[in-house]
Residue, then its C-alpha position, 0 to 999 in steps of 0.5 A: m534560490n528559485t521559486k521551485v526550490a524555495l517551495a520545496t525547502l518550505s514544504l520540507a521544513a513544514f513536514t519535518g520541523l515547523a509542525q509539531a510531531q504528535k504522540v503516537d499510541l499503539v495498543n495490542n487488542e489481542k481479543e480482536k486480533k489487532v494493534e490499534v494505532s492512534v495519533d494525538g489521541k485520535p484513531f488512525t489505523s490498526y494492524y489487523y491479523p484475523g487469521e487465514d479463515v478471514l484474510k490470507k494476509a495481515v493488513l492495515y485496516p481501516v485507515m483514517t485521516g487526521k480529521g477522522t475520515v475513513i479512506t479505505r474501502g469497507w467491503p468485504l469486511d465492513p460493507r458501505a452503501n454504493e461501494r464496489v464489490d470486486h476483488p475481495h482480496h483488496v483490503g486496507i493496506w497490504l504487501n504481497y506478490e502474484d507469483v512467488n515460486g509459482n504461488d499467487y499471494w496477491n489474489n488469494s481469497d476464499a472467494v476465488d476459484h482455488k482450482r485454477r492455480a496455486y495460492g500462497t498464504i502469508k501467516h502472521t506469526g507474532i508481534a516482536s515489539i510495540k513502542s508508543g512515543k512522543n514523536k512516533g510509534e513503532l510496530v515490528v511483526t513477523a509472518d511466514w509466506v507458505d505455499k499451497d502445500g503449507k511449505l515455508t517459502l519466505k520469512e518476513v519481518t516488517t517494521y511499521t513506523f507511524s507518525g503525524k504532524g497537524d492533519t498529516r499522517v505517515i506510515d513507513r513500512s520496511t519489509k525484510l523477506t528471507a528465503v529459507n527453503g531454497d531459492v525463491a523466484m519472483p518473476d515479472i508479473k502484473d499484480g504487486m506489491y505494496a497497495i491500498r484499496v481506497a474508498r469509493e469517493l477517491e476513485l477516478p470517475s469512469n463512464k465505461p465498464e472494465i474487465f480485469t483478468d489475472a494470470a490464471g485467466i480469472a476475469t473480474k468485471v468492474p461495472v460502470m457506477n454513478n459518478e456523483g461525489i467521485t473525485g479522485n485523480y492521480r498525479n505522479s512525480n513526473g507530472i503525469e495524471g489520471e489513469e495514465v500513471w499506470g505502467k509509468r515509472a515514478i518516485w512517488c504517486n499521489l491520489t487526491g480527492k474529496i470526501k464530505g468536503e474534506d480535501i484528501s491526499v494519499a501518496i505512496i513514495d518509493h525508496p532509492k534502496n528498493v529493487g527496481y527504483p523508481a518503480y512502475w505503478h499499478a494504479r487503477g481508477y477503480g480504487l486500487f493504488a499500488v506500486n510494483p517494482l518487480g512487474q516491469k515487463q507487464l507494466s512497461n509493455g515489454k520495454d523492461v524485464l525483471n525476473f527477481k530472485i532471492k537466493n537461499g539464505e539471503s534477504t531483500t527489503f522493500r521500503y515504502r512511505m505512505v502519506v495521508a493528508s487532509e489537503h491536496l499536497k503539491d508537487a513541491a511538498l511531495n518532492a521534499i517528503a521524498a527527499d527526506y524519506a530517501k535519507v531513511k536507512 
């Protein structure tokens, strides 16, 4: 057995067997419109569904490491000092897409100019089940994707599986989307699909201002900021690092950094059953970390094209694993975790 294989085997054993799984508790806090998730008695995250007057989709927010460090940006819900205040629709962890039958579900926020294009909303419709457990917790929720006129386009059923071992936390998300009022077109476009907006410390250091323009021509300025304490770096499954991971296919992408002395990894892993696998990554240095399986032309500079459709009455499922660890995970460990995740149906 060569050294690389031995390391991968050891890492997988540590992730799946040697470290003891911890108890996961889920509590529905109906008053605050959230399901609170704790691992080993410590807060991890919440499924937050405040309604479209606050957010145009439900999110996981905030998200913490096993040591209690918040890794998600606070603004606009809970602003913190020295944070960026761009892209108000980047909140916590979410899944949506920029073009669904001509409606933009990604950029929708009351802070944007709604006269420029049609915006869709993902309405939380219910909690189907909540299960706490010794080894994992499971939350099943439902939502309706409605267009600018309130017409139902997609029915969503999402299953979250939460788990933890040691100071590592894992979120598996499986989202089934069903077309219910005719065929649904999700044409090739840049902004999508599964994403997290991270804390300032996990951004990549930058010495130049940026301007990002969406499909409606709305520009968002991202200014140069003080880089003190800014420690983030991306690395994907093909060994590409930094902002160069943007627009590259990969099985996984890992964001590493440090917050108040704590080494942190935030990794997203694609699943072989997903359309477009391995997906293109829409990962930006200013703190947006996203995987977009459908925006192939936009992200590949025209090399690939995918204009995805769901026929009326049919469904598709998107599956992703997110790992939050209080260490800088190595390639061998992530390859092992990805191999383990590939076995999940």
